[in-house]
N, C-alpha and C positions, 0 to 999 in steps of 0.2 A: 463534209457536211453539205456543200453546194450540190454535189452529185446526188445525194439522197433527196434533197429538196426538189431537184429537177425531176427525179423519178416520181415523187408525190404529185408534182405538177402534171406530169404526163398521165399518170393514173387518173387524176381528177378530170382531165379533158376527155379521157377514154370512157370513164364510168358513166353509166346511164342511171345509176342509183347510188348516191354517196350519202353516208351517215357520219355525222360528227358527234362524238361523245366527249363532254368536257367535265373537268373537276376543279377543285379549288385553285390549282395552279393557273387556271385560265383567268382568275380574278386578281391574282397578286400584283399584276402590273397596273391595276387600277388603284392599288393601295390597300387591298384587303389581305389580312393574314390568312395563310392556308392552315391546314390541320396537322398533317403528319410529317412535315419536314422538321428539321432540327430547330427551327424557330417558330413552328406552327402553334396553333391554339392548344393542341393536346399535349404539347411538351410543358405547358404552363398550368393546364387544368385537366384533371382526370374527367373524361367525358361521362364516365359512369356515375359521377356525382351531380352532373347538371343536365345533360341532354338525354334524360330518361323519363319514362312515365313514373318511376319511383320518386324522382326529384320533384316532378310536378305534383305528386300526391303528398309526399312526406316532407319536402323541403322547398316549399313554393317560394319562399323569400330568395333563396339562392338561385332558383330557376328563373324567377322574374328579373333579378338583377343581371344575370348572365345574358339573357336574351335582350334585355333593354340596352345593355352595353353594345351588343352586336347591331341592334337596330340604329342606335345613335351613330355608330361607326359608319353606317351606310349613307349618312346624311349628305356628305360632300363627295361621295364616290360616284364616278361616271364611267361608262364603258370606255375601254381603250381601243386603239386602232384595230387590234385583232378581233374584237367583238364586231366592229363595223365591217371588217372584211368578210367575216362569216355571213353577216346579214346581206351583204352585197352579193356574195356567191349564191345565196339562196334566191335572191331576186333574179340572178342571171341563169338560174337553173343548173348551176354546178353542184349544189348541195340540195338534197331532197329532204333531209331531216336533221334536226339538232336535238339532242337529248343532253341533259346536264344533271350532275349531282349537286350543283350549286343552288342555293336558295335565295341568292341576292337579286335575281331578276335582271341582271345586266344584259343578257342576250336580247331580251324583249325591249329594253330601253335603247339598245343599239339599232333596233329595227327588224330583228328576226321575228318570224311569225311561226305559230304552231309549235312552240318550243315545249318539249316534254320535260317538266321539272320533276325528276324522279324522287327527289327528297323534299318536295314541297316548296313553299315560298315563305320567307320571313317577312314579306311585305303586306301580309294580311293576317287577321286574328280571328279566332273563334272561341266559343265556350267549350270547355272540355266536357261539361255535364249535358247541356242541351244541344250543343253543336251549332248554335246560332252564330251568325257573323257578328263581329263586334268592331268598335272603333279602335284604331291603333292607339289613339290618345288615352283610351280607357286602360289598355294594358300597360302603357308606360306610366300611368298615374297609379298603378297597382290597385285598380278598382275591380270589383267583382261583376259578373254578369247579372242581368236583371233577375235571373232565376237563382242567383246565389253561387253559381258555379265559378270555377277559376278560368280566367282567360289565358290563352296560349297562342303563339304564332302557328301558322299552318305549315309547320315543318314536320318531317318524319323523325320521331325520337327513336333512340335505340330500343329495340323490342317491338316497334310498330311495323305494320306492313306498309309497303310502298303503295302509292296511289295506283289502283288497278288499271284505270284507263291509260295513264301515262306509261305504265310498264308494258301493257299489252300492245300499245301503239309502237313503242320503241322496239320491242321484240319482233314485231311484224316487219318493221323497216330493216332491222339487222339481218333477218333471214333473206330479205330481198336485195341486200346491199351487194354491189360489186366492189365497193371501196368503203372501208371504215377507218376514219381518222380519230384517234383517241388523244386528247390533249389535256395535260395538266392534272392527271389523277394517278394516284398510286395503285388504284384498282385493288384495294385491300378490303373494301366493304362489300359484303354479299347482300343481295344477289347481283348488283350492278357489275361486280367483278367478272361475272360469267357472260356478260353480253358480247364481248369481242369473240368469244368462242362460238357464237351462234351464227356466224357468217361463213360463207364459202368464198367470199371475195378477198381482195387484197387488203392488208391491214398495215397501218402506220401508227407509230406511238411517239408522241412528242412530249417530253417532260424533263424537268431539270434533274430529277433523280430517277435513273433507269433501274427499275426493279422487276421488269418483265422480260421474258425471253421468247415468247411465242408469236411475235409480230414479224412481218416481212421486212419492215424498216423500223429501226429504233433510233431516235434522235434526241440527244441531250441538249435541249435548247429552251429558251423562254418561248411561251406560246405566241405572244405578239410579234416577237422578232422573226420566228419561223414563218408565221402567216404572212408577214409583210414581204419576205423574200419570195415565197411561193406566188403571192399576188403580183409581184413585179415580174416574175418569170412568165406569168400568164399574159 
């Protein structure tokens, strides 16, 4: 493992354009459950019943309860050392871009800038009908918008398109990358799963469950632990 981490460290120092792509496994060390591991959200709840436009339209009570529980779960969650290391690497010019499938906002809270949130953010709310911004407290209280529409978090639901600006920005950075580090994601969700294929640079994959085979380095490790070792080597 140390040899692989040393190689990632070397690539990081040599690369002039490094992109980091993170998923739910990046946040588990902060105390958040992931989605597709054996103990993740989707082993307990079928996403097709809650995280969809159909649920928003036809089963709003379940939709509102599910996302309210996720929002409340974030109340005492803070970024871990791995988040802070990535933010520091950005400031030092070692990382040029961070993209994430996570909706928790922990990269930004850790000090990262210009983070592309490919699946949106659970920390803000809008009306599904008129698209006006709304107060989080109104959503948690199960209130409707002034126009009568249903409130929802600004997350990407199954069946919805990704935010175009975030997608185009990340795609551009991927094509320019000399190094792509993918951390804590199973890469099962399209179209984000295709992003690592968009680079001609070196690729490293860090995840507790290795289900990919097309990376130059594949490391079965916790995100924060791997990042701390690489940072120490730097």
